[in-house]
Every structure is written in structure tokens, then in C-alpha cells.
C-alpha positions in Angstrom: 0.2 -0.2 -0.1 1.1 3.4 -0.4 1.6 6.0 2.0 -1.5 8.5 2.2 -1.3 11.9 0.8 -3.0 15.0 1.7 -3.4 17.9 -0.9 -4.4 21.1 1.1 -5.9 24.8 0.1 -6.3 23.7 -4.1 -9.4 25.2 -5.5 -11.3 21.4 -7.2 -13.3 20.9 -10.2 -14.9 17.7 -9.8 -15.9 18.5 -12.7 -17.9 20.9 -11.3 -16.6 23.7 -9.2 -16.5 22.4 -5.6 -14.3 25.1 -3.9 -11.5 25.4 -1.9 -10.6 21.7 0.1 -8.7 19.3 1.0 -8.2 16.1 -0.8 -6.8 12.9 0.7 -5.6 10.4 -1.1 -5.1 6.4 0.0 -3.8 3.3 -1.7 -4.2 5.9 -5.2 -7.7 6.3 -4.8 -9.4 9.6 -3.7 -10.3 8.9 0.2 -11.7 12.2 1.6 -13.0 15.4 0.2 -13.2 18.1 2.6 -12.8 21.8 4.0 -9.5 20.6 6.2 -8.5 17.2 6.9 -7.1 16.6 10.4 -3.0 15.8 9.7 -3.0 13.6 13.3 -5.8 12.0 12.4 -4.4 10.8 9.0 -1.6 9.9 10.8 -3.2 7.7 13.4 -5.0 5.5 11.3 -3.0 5.5 8.5 0.4 6.0 9.2 2.4 9.4 8.1 1.0 11.4 5.2 2.9 13.0 2.6 1.5 17.2 2.7 1.5 18.7 -0.9 0.5 22.6 -0.4 -1.9 23.5 -3.2 -2.6 27.3 -2.2 -3.7 28.8 -5.7 -3.4 26.0 -7.7 -6.6 24.5 -9.6 -7.2 20.9 -8.9 -9.3 18.8 -12.0 -10.0 15.0 -13.1 -7.6 13.2 -15.1 -7.9 15.0 -18.6 -9.4 11.8 -21.2 -7.4 11.9 -24.8 -9.7 9.8 -27.1 -7.0 9.9 -29.7 -3.2 9.8 -29.1 -0.6 8.1 -31.4 0.8 6.5 -28.4 2.7 3.9 -30.7 3.9 6.5 -33.2 2.6 7.6 -36.3 3.3 9.4 -39.4 5.4 8.0 -42.8 4.1 10.8 -44.8 6.9 12.1 -46.4 9.1 8.6 -45.8 10.4 6.7 -43.3 12.3 9.8 -41.7 9.2 11.4 -40.4 7.8 8.6 -38.3 7.1 9.6 -34.7 8.6 7.5 -32.2 6.4 5.6 -29.1 5.1 7.6 -26.6 6.3 7.6 -22.8 3.9 7.8 -20.0 5.1 10.5 -17.9 4.6 13.2 -21.3 0.9 12.0 -20.7 0.9 12.6 -16.7 3.1 15.9 -17.1 -0.4 16.9 -19.1 -2.5 15.7 -16.8 -3.7 12.5 -19.5 -4.4 9.7 -17.4 -7.2 8.0 -19.8 -5.8 7.3 -23.0 -6.8 5.7 -26.7 -3.7 4.9 -29.1 -4.9 4.3 -32.3 -3.1 4.0 -36.2 -3.1 6.8 -38.7 -2.5 6.9 -42.2 -0.2 4.0 -42.0 -1.9 0.9 -41.6 0.7 -1.3 -43.7 3.8 -1.7 -41.9 2.5 -0.7 -38.4 0.7 -3.2 -36.4 -2.6 -3.5 -34.0 -0.6 -5.9 -32.1 2.4 -3.3 -31.2 -0.3 -0.9 -30.3 -2.0 -3.8 -28.4 1.1 -3.9 -26.1 1.9 -0.5 -26.3 -1.4 0.2 -24.3 -0.7 -2.4 -21.7 2.6 -1.2 -21.4 1.0 2.3 -20.4 -1.7 0.8 -18.5 1.3 -0.9 -16.3 2.8 2.6 -16.0 -0.3 4.1 -14.4 -2.3 5.4 -17.4 -5.5 4.0 -18.2 -5.2 3.1 -22.1 -7.4 1.8 -24.7 -7.4 1.1 -28.7 -9.3 1.2 -31.8 -9.0 -1.3 -34.2 -8.3 -0.2 -37.9 -6.4 2.4 -39.6 -7.3 4.5 -42.5 -8.1 1.6 -45.0 -10.8 -0.5 -46.0 -11.0 -3.4 -45.5 -9.8 -3.0 -41.9 -7.0 -4.3 -40.5 -7.8 -6.1 -37.5 -5.9 -8.5 -34.5 -8.5 -11.1 -34.7 -9.5 -11.5 -38.3 -12.7 -9.0 -37.8 -13.7 -6.0 -35.6 -16.0 -7.2 -34.2 -14.2 -10.3 -32.5 -11.4 -7.5 -32.0 -13.9 -5.1 -29.8 -15.4 -8.2 -28.1 -12.6 -10.0 -27.1 -9.9 -7.8 -26.5 -10.3 -5.8 -23.2 -8.4 -2.9 -24.7 -10.5 -2.2 -28.0 -13.6 0.1 -27.7 -14.0 0.9 -31.3 -12.8 1.4 -35.0 -10.9 4.2 -36.7 -10.9 4.7 -40.1 -10.5 7.8 -42.3 -13.3 9.5 -44.4 -13.3 12.3 -47.0 -9.4 12.6 -46.7 -7.3 11.9 -50.0 -5.4 9.2 -48.0 -8.3 7.4 -47.1 -9.8 4.3 -48.9 -12.4 6.6 -49.9 -15.0 4.1 -48.8 -18.2 3.6 -50.4 -21.8 4.2 -48.2 -22.1 0.6 -48.2 -18.8 -0.4 -46.3 -19.1 2.6 -44.2 -22.4 1.0 -42.8 -20.7 -2.6 -42.8 -18.1 -1.5 -40.6 -20.5 0.7 -38.5 -22.9 -2.5 -38.3 -19.8 -4.5 -36.7 -18.5 -1.9 -34.6 -22.0 -1.6 -33.2 -22.5 -5.2 -32.6 -19.1 -5.3 -31.4 -20.2 -2.9 -28.5 -23.4 -4.4 -28.1 -22.0 -7.8 -27.6 -19.3 -6.6 -25.1 -21.1 -4.1 -23.3 -18.6 -1.3 -24.6 -19.2 1.9 -26.6 -18.4 0.2 -30.3 -17.4 3.5 -31.1 -16.5 4.7 -35.0 -13.3 7.0 -34.6 -13.5 8.9 -37.6 -10.9 11.0 -39.2 -12.5 13.7 -41.1 -10.3 15.2 -43.9 -11.2 18.4 -46.7 -12.8 16.3 -49.5 -16.5 17.7 -50.4 -18.3 14.8 -49.3 -17.8 15.9 -45.8 -20.1 14.5 -43.1 -22.6 13.4 -46.0 -22.1 9.5 -45.8 -22.3 9.6 -42.2 -25.8 11.6 -42.3 -27.3 9.8 -44.7 -26.5 6.6 -43.0 -28.2 7.8 -39.8 -31.3 9.0 -41.8 -31.4 5.4 -43.6 -30.7 3.3 -40.5 -31.1 2.5 -36.9 -27.6 3.1 -36.5 -27.4 6.4 -33.8 -25.5 9.0 -35.1 -23.9 8.6 -31.3 -22.0 6.1 -32.9 -19.7 7.9 -35.2 -17.2 10.0 -33.3 -15.8 12.3 -36.1 -12.5 14.1 -35.1 -10.1 17.2 -36.8 -13.4 19.0 -37.6 -11.3 22.5 -37.0 -8.6 21.3 -39.1 -10.7 24.3 -41.5 -13.6 26.9 -41.6 -15.3 24.2 -44.2 -14.8 21.2 -42.1 -16.1 22.7 -39.3 -19.2 24.7 -41.0 -19.7 21.3 -42.9 -19.7 19.5 -38.8 -22.7 21.5 -38.0 -25.5 19.5 -39.4 -24.0 16.4 -37.5 -23.8 18.4 -34.4 -27.2 19.5 -34.6 -28.7 15.8 -35.0 -27.1 15.1 -31.7 -23.9 13.9 -33.0 -20.5 14.4 -30.4 -17.9 16.8 -32.5 -14.4 16.2 -31.8 -12.1 19.4 -31.9 -7.8 18.7 -32.2 -6.1 20.7 -29.5 -3.0 19.5 -32.0 -4.3 21.9 -34.8 -3.9 25.3 -35.1 -2.2 28.5 -37.1 0.3 28.8 -34.2 1.4 25.1 -34.6 1.5 25.7 -38.7 -1.4 24.7 -39.7 -2.4 27.7 -42.1 -6.4 26.6 -43.0 -7.1 25.4 -39.0 -9.4 26.9 -36.3 -7.9 28.0 -33.1 -9.2 25.0 -31.2 -10.8 27.3 -28.5 -12.7 29.7 -31.5 -13.6 26.5 -32.7 -15.3 25.0 -29.6 -16.8 29.2 -29.5 -18.5 28.8 -32.6 -19.8 25.3 -32.4 -21.7 27.0 -29.2 -22.8 30.0 -31.2 -24.2 28.0 -33.7 -26.4 25.7 -31.6 -24.4 22.5 -30.4 -24.8 21.7 -26.7 -21.6 21.9 -25.0 -21.9 18.6 -24.0 -21.5 17.3 -27.6 -18.4 18.8 -27.9 -15.1 16.9 -27.3 -11.1 17.7 -27.9 -8.1 15.5 -28.3 -4.8 16.3 -28.9 -3.9 14.1 -31.5 -0.8 13.8 -29.6 2.4 11.9 -31.0 1.2 12.3 -34.5 3.1 13.0 -37.7 1.4 16.1 -38.9 1.5 16.5 -42.7 0.5 19.8 -44.4 -0.2 19.5 -48.6 -0.6 22.3 -51.3 -3.9 22.1 -53.5 -1.7 19.7 -55.6 -1.2 17.2 -52.9 2.5 17.9 -52.2 3.8 17.5 -48.9 4.7 21.2 -48.0 5.7 19.9 -44.1 5.4 17.9 -41.2 4.6 18.6 -37.8 4.6 16.5 -34.7 1.5 17.2 -32.6 1.9 17.3 -29.0 0.1 16.2 -26.0 0.3 19.4 -24.0 -1.7 20.7 -26.2 -4.7 19.7 -24.6 -3.5 22.8 -21.9 -2.5 25.4 -24.8 
């Protein structure tokens, strides 16, 4: 068992504002939140506590980041642009305690099995880690042979990743996307998981249309889909509004901004403000970092201009 820990005097959000209070943590769990915790009482029952003075600090729950390339990513521009696996301390320094790992453009030379083992490594180091099966490509790469069995049989797999409306995608037909969503839904139902279809959104004119048509024509709920990178450009952000107004979740990427070198992007905070002012409920807006990913920028002709690495600490920017 670990020693007791008292965190004194911080302003606590849980996630709503609680006020200024003390926190007692024991055996890696929050045991008590009180206006004032008596150090002597703790010592009598649990032993000598470690005390941290948090006066003037904000204390909030660990951040959930649903889009991190935990085992590295990249390759646009060649092998030189592949990024390395992430370290748990890079996540913890940013306050990220729960992470979902995934593959990106390269679902060919990168392995889902290796991604799974990286997630298990992070879990052993104190991070709650999950993964998506699949990648940009159709048919989706899997571990067990199918998306549905990956979700059912592998604890860490909570859904499937795909790319849509992007020149690097497989340009799946609506029928292929529907089939994938159906597999993810059944896998989620049978395993008690979300079975989410996590969608890398590109800038092609098809936009959100295939997803909207599927939700109109079938019984698959709009919340089965989780599109991300909606702030990659003003046009993508505007095209996401109908999806959000129908009750879908919209994910803003904190690692994408003009400050980071992405000339067409919308600043994450401005994107959130725009969505709220456009009638999207705040509880339907999420943010993720795309951390540790290779972030290429292309010109109008599809030529690679530059490649950046998205930092996970953008979640705090």
C-alpha cells in the first residue's frame, strides 16, 4: 500500500467547481474531500501522510484524450518522418490519465498487435489505456480477423478507426462504411462497450454526407460515430454543424492550429466557441490532442509541404 497523501488548499473541480478544500488520497484513490483534513487523524489511522501545498492551484480530474498515437505514427514524406512511441511521463505531465491509442495513415507497416502491447505497457505504468482497431484503410486491419471480434474479445479495444473524405483514405463507399459501423455496433453491444466508429475527417467535398445518410436510412444512432479534426479548416468546421445539431459528438483537435503551423485550421478555442454559438450543445463537444502524431500539410496539388509532430500538451494550451 502507498503512503497517504494530503493535498491542501487547492481550488477543486470535480468536474463542477467544488471550492477550496483538502484532498486525502490513499492506496492510489481519493479517500476524502473536505474543507480541512486533520493531519493527526490521518496519521493515527493510516500512517504518516505526505503533504502537498496546492494553494493557488487548480485541481481537476485527469484528462481523457481519445486520440493519441501512443506507438508512434507518420510516414508521409517517407520513413524519416515516422514518430517514436510516447512515454507515460509525457502524458502525465499534461494531466492525461486516460488515453485511446490508434493507427493513422500507415495501417500497412504498423501493427495493431504492437499498438495493443504499447497500451498494456502504459496501463502498467499507471495510465488507463484503450485502443481502436482499424486504421485509415478499408478493409480494416484487425487483430483477430474481424472488427466485431476485436471489440468483443480484446478488453482494450473499444471501437474502430477509419478515415473519411480524405485523399489518404480508401474512399469507402456508403455501404462499406455502413458495414463497418454495423460491426462496431454489434461488437459494442455484445461486449458492453461503446463500439464507436472514430473517424478521421478530411477536407474533401463529401464531408459528413455519408454518415448523415446512414443515420437517416438505418437504425444506427448518430452517437455511434465520433468524427475528429473538425477544426482542420473553416469548411470542415461549418460542414460539421448539421451532424452536431442532430445530436452527434464533434471532436476538436487541440494539436491543430495556425500557431502550430497549420495555415487553414481554426484555433481550438475559437472552434469550440463557434460550435456553441451555432447551437451545438456543449456536452456534445469533445477535445483531443492527436498527440504524438505526424501532422502533414499539403498544398492544393496534394504535394507535401511540411510535417510536424503534434504535442500532447496542446490539451492545456
